[in-house]
C-alpha positions as CSV (number, residue, x, y, z in Angstrom):
1,M,-11.3,-205.4,-45.4
2,T,-11.8,-201.7,-46.2
3,L,-9.2,-199.0,-45.5
4,R,-11.6,-197.5,-43.0
5,A,-11.9,-200.8,-41.2
6,K,-8.2,-201.3,-41.1
7,A,-7.7,-197.8,-39.7
8,N,-10.3,-198.5,-37.0
9,D,-8.7,-201.8,-36.1
10,R,-5.4,-200.0,-35.9
11,S,-6.8,-197.3,-33.6
12,V,-8.3,-199.8,-31.3
13,V,-5.0,-201.7,-31.0
14,L,-3.0,-198.6,-30.3
15,W,-5.3,-196.9,-27.9
16,L,-5.7,-200.2,-26.0
17,F,-2.0,-200.5,-25.7
18,L,-1.6,-196.9,-24.5
19,F,-4.3,-197.3,-21.9
20,V,-3.0,-200.6,-20.5
21,F,0.6,-199.3,-20.4
22,A,-0.4,-196.2,-18.6
23,L,-2.4,-198.2,-16.2
24,C,0.6,-200.6,-15.5
25,C,2.9,-197.7,-14.8
26,K,0.5,-196.5,-12.0
27,M,-0.1,-200.0,-10.5
28,P,1.9,-201.2,-7.5
29,L,3.4,-204.3,-9.1
30,N,5.5,-206.9,-7.4
31,A,8.7,-208.3,-8.7
32,C,8.8,-211.9,-9.8
33,D,9.6,-214.4,-7.0
34,A,13.3,-215.3,-6.8
35,G,12.5,-219.0,-6.7
36,D,10.5,-218.8,-9.9
37,F,13.1,-216.8,-11.9
38,V,15.2,-218.7,-14.5
39,Y,17.7,-216.4,-16.1
40,E,18.0,-218.4,-19.3
41,E,14.2,-218.2,-20.0
42,F,14.3,-214.5,-19.1
43,G,17.2,-213.8,-21.4
44,L,15.5,-215.7,-24.3
45,R,12.3,-213.7,-23.7
46,C,14.3,-210.4,-23.9
47,Q,16.0,-211.5,-27.1
48,N,12.6,-212.3,-28.6
49,I,11.2,-208.9,-27.7
50,G,14.3,-207.3,-29.3
51,I,13.6,-209.3,-32.5
52,M,9.9,-208.3,-32.5
53,I,10.9,-204.7,-32.2
54,K,13.4,-205.0,-35.1
55,N,10.9,-206.8,-37.2
56,L,8.3,-204.0,-36.6
57,Q,10.9,-201.4,-37.4
58,A,11.6,-203.0,-40.8
59,A,7.9,-203.5,-41.5
60,L,7.1,-199.8,-40.8
61,K,10.0,-198.6,-43.0
62,M,8.7,-200.8,-45.9
63,N,5.0,-199.9,-45.1
64,M,4.1,-203.6,-44.9
65,P,0.4,-204.5,-44.5
66,N,1.1,-206.9,-41.6
67,S,2.5,-204.1,-39.4
68,V,-0.9,-203.7,-37.7
69,Q,-0.8,-207.3,-36.4
70,M,2.9,-206.8,-35.4
71,R,2.0,-203.7,-33.4
72,A,-0.6,-205.7,-31.5
73,N,1.9,-208.5,-30.9
74,I,4.6,-206.3,-29.5
75,S,2.1,-204.4,-27.4
76,N,0.8,-207.6,-25.9
77,E,4.3,-208.9,-25.2
78,W,5.5,-205.7,-23.7
79,V,2.5,-205.4,-21.3
80,S,2.9,-209.1,-20.3
81,F,6.6,-208.5,-19.7
82,Y,5.9,-205.5,-17.6
83,L,3.3,-207.2,-15.5
84,S,5.5,-210.3,-15.0
85,H,8.6,-208.4,-13.7
86,G,7.0,-205.4,-12.1
87,E,8.9,-202.3,-10.9
88,E,11.9,-204.1,-9.3
89,P,14.7,-206.0,-11.0
90,P,14.7,-209.8,-10.9
91,A,16.8,-211.3,-8.1
92,S,19.9,-212.0,-10.3
93,F,20.3,-208.3,-11.2
94,T,22.0,-207.4,-7.9
95,K,23.8,-204.4,-9.4
96,V,20.6,-202.7,-10.6
97,L,18.8,-200.5,-8.0
98,P,15.0,-200.7,-8.0
99,E,14.6,-197.0,-8.9
100,I,17.0,-197.5,-11.9
101,W,15.1,-200.5,-13.0
102,K,11.8,-198.6,-12.8
103,E,13.2,-195.6,-14.7
104,T,14.6,-197.8,-17.5
105,M,11.3,-199.8,-17.8
106,T,9.4,-196.5,-18.2
107,F,11.9,-195.4,-20.8
108,A,11.5,-198.7,-22.7
109,G,7.7,-198.4,-22.5
110,Q,7.7,-194.9,-23.9
111,K,10.0,-196.0,-26.8
112,I,7.8,-198.9,-27.7
113,T,4.7,-196.6,-27.5
114,D,6.4,-194.2,-29.9
115,L,7.2,-197.0,-32.3
116,V,3.7,-198.5,-32.2
117,F,2.1,-195.1,-32.7
118,E,4.7,-194.0,-35.3
119,R,5.4,-190.9,-33.3
120,T,9.1,-191.1,-34.2
121,H,11.2,-192.6,-37.0
122,P,11.5,-196.4,-36.5
123,D,15.3,-196.2,-36.0
124,E,14.6,-194.4,-32.7
125,A,13.5,-197.7,-31.3
126,D,17.1,-198.9,-31.5
127,E,17.4,-197.5,-28.0
128,V,14.8,-199.9,-26.6
129,C,16.6,-202.8,-28.4
130,I,19.7,-201.8,-26.6
131,V,17.8,-202.0,-23.3
132,F,16.8,-205.6,-24.1
133,D,20.3,-206.4,-25.2
134,M,21.5,-205.5,-21.7
135,L,18.9,-207.8,-20.2
136,A,19.4,-210.7,-22.5
137,L,23.0,-211.5,-21.5
138,E,24.7,-210.6,-18.2
139,K,28.0,-210.0,-20.0
140,N,26.4,-207.2,-22.1
141,M,25.5,-205.2,-19.0
142,S,28.8,-205.9,-17.3
143,S,30.8,-204.7,-20.3
144,A,28.6,-201.6,-20.6
145,H,28.9,-200.8,-16.9
146,E,32.7,-201.1,-17.0
147,A,32.8,-198.5,-19.8
148,M,30.3,-196.3,-18.0
149,N,32.5,-196.2,-14.9
150,S,35.2,-194.5,-16.9
151,W,32.7,-192.0,-18.4
152,K,31.3,-191.3,-14.9
153,S,34.7,-190.5,-13.6
154,E,35.4,-188.1,-16.5
155,S,32.1,-186.4,-16.3
156,Q,32.5,-185.5,-12.7
157,K,35.9,-183.8,-13.2
158,E,35.9,-180.0,-13.0
159,V,35.5,-178.4,-16.4
160,G,37.5,-175.3,-15.6
161,E,37.3,-171.9,-17.2
162,S,40.2,-171.7,-19.6
163,V,39.9,-172.8,-23.2
164,A,42.7,-175.4,-22.6
165,S,40.9,-176.9,-19.6
166,V,37.5,-177.1,-21.4
167,T,39.2,-178.6,-24.5
168,K,40.7,-181.3,-22.2
169,W,37.4,-182.0,-20.5
170,L,35.5,-182.3,-23.8
171,G,38.1,-184.5,-25.3
172,Q,38.2,-186.9,-22.4
173,N,34.4,-187.1,-22.2
174,L,34.1,-187.7,-25.9
175,N,36.6,-190.5,-25.7
176,A,34.6,-192.1,-22.9
177,Y,31.4,-191.6,-24.9
178,I,33.0,-193.3,-27.9
179,E,34.0,-196.3,-25.7
180,V,30.5,-196.7,-24.2
181,S,28.6,-196.1,-27.4
182,G,30.9,-198.4,-29.2
183,V,30.1,-201.2,-26.8
184,V,26.3,-200.9,-27.2
185,A,25.8,-199.5,-30.7
186,K,27.9,-201.7,-32.9
187,N,25.0,-203.8,-34.0
188,Y,22.8,-200.8,-34.9
189,P,24.0,-198.9,-38.1
190,A,21.4,-196.1,-37.6
191,Y,22.6,-195.6,-34.0
192,E,26.2,-195.6,-35.3
193,S,25.3,-192.7,-37.6
194,R,23.7,-190.8,-34.7
195,R,26.8,-191.4,-32.7
196,A,29.0,-190.0,-35.4
197,N,26.8,-187.0,-35.8
198,F,26.9,-186.3,-32.1
199,I,30.7,-186.5,-32.0
200,N,31.1,-184.3,-35.1
201,S,28.7,-181.7,-33.7
202,I,30.7,-181.3,-30.5
203,K,34.0,-181.1,-32.3
204,M,32.9,-178.7,-35.0
205,E,31.2,-176.3,-32.5
206,W,34.3,-176.2,-30.3
207,Q,36.6,-175.8,-33.3
208,E,34.9,-172.4,-33.8
209,V,36.1,-171.4,-30.4
210,L,39.7,-172.6,-31.0
211,K,39.8,-170.7,-34.3
212,A,38.9,-167.4,-32.6
213,S,41.4,-165.3,-30.7
214,G,41.5,-162.6,-28.0
215,D,38.3,-161.2,-26.6
216,V,36.2,-162.9,-29.3
217,Q,37.5,-166.3,-28.2
218,E,36.8,-165.6,-24.5
219,V,33.2,-164.5,-25.2
220,L,32.6,-167.4,-27.6
221,A,34.0,-169.9,-25.2
222,K,31.8,-168.7,-22.3
223,F,28.6,-169.3,-24.2
224,T,29.8,-172.4,-26.0
225,T,31.2,-174.3,-23.0
226,S,27.9,-174.5,-21.1
227,R,26.0,-175.7,-24.1
228,L,28.5,-178.4,-25.0
229,V,28.9,-179.6,-21.5
230,N,25.1,-179.9,-21.1
231,K,24.9,-181.8,-24.4
232,I,27.4,-184.3,-23.2
233,L,25.9,-184.7,-19.7
234,L,22.4,-185.2,-21.3
235,E,23.9,-187.9,-23.5
236,Y,25.5,-189.4,-20.4
237,N,22.2,-189.5,-18.6
238,R,20.5,-191.1,-21.6
239,F,23.0,-193.9,-21.6
240,K,22.7,-194.3,-17.8
241,I,19.0,-195.0,-18.4
242,M,19.5,-197.4,-21.4
243,L,22.2,-199.3,-19.6
244,F,20.6,-199.6,-16.1
245,Y,23.6,-197.7,-14.7
246,R,23.6,-195.9,-11.4
């Protein structure tokens, strides 16, 4: 097969996937019937999808020639999964609201699309692997939700205006973030690195405020506080989506 033919085959696979996924997102799908749902089979399917994603990540990093077929396989499996389970959670997921389920499924589909189209580095697909980790075993989601409860509590506290109060808020929220991300990211070295970079960026930027004094500190704190608080809240919302948390 020529390089041109391979490129054409790849384009067909990718565009077909994008078209079908976009169509599925717009279709009024029904959740699977409670009587037909077997959690063990569902969990095994989620584990297999996670494995397929990880295999494709590795293939893309090494530029393996079979990555085209692997793209087609994960595309087919994802569309089949989406059609099977619709826009509402299966009956056993009583703690997951339909709107949360739909939001996370859309997030997962976008991450898979990015991986298949190579729009982002393959490591970015770790986040969709985490989504399927949550679905594969009930205890995974329960542990993550327990950690998220603490973060939710901390994130809703008043930040305050003084340097001392902001320092306290940032510290408590970073601790909560470390707990949550530690639960879900321990099997993903690249995500562990991203986690460490996020923590260091917050600490280093706020350290500049703490090192300043007088009027300089007051002005610097004013502009830095909103930026860091927003960064943490954006990360909180990212984890809410990944972990099916309300």
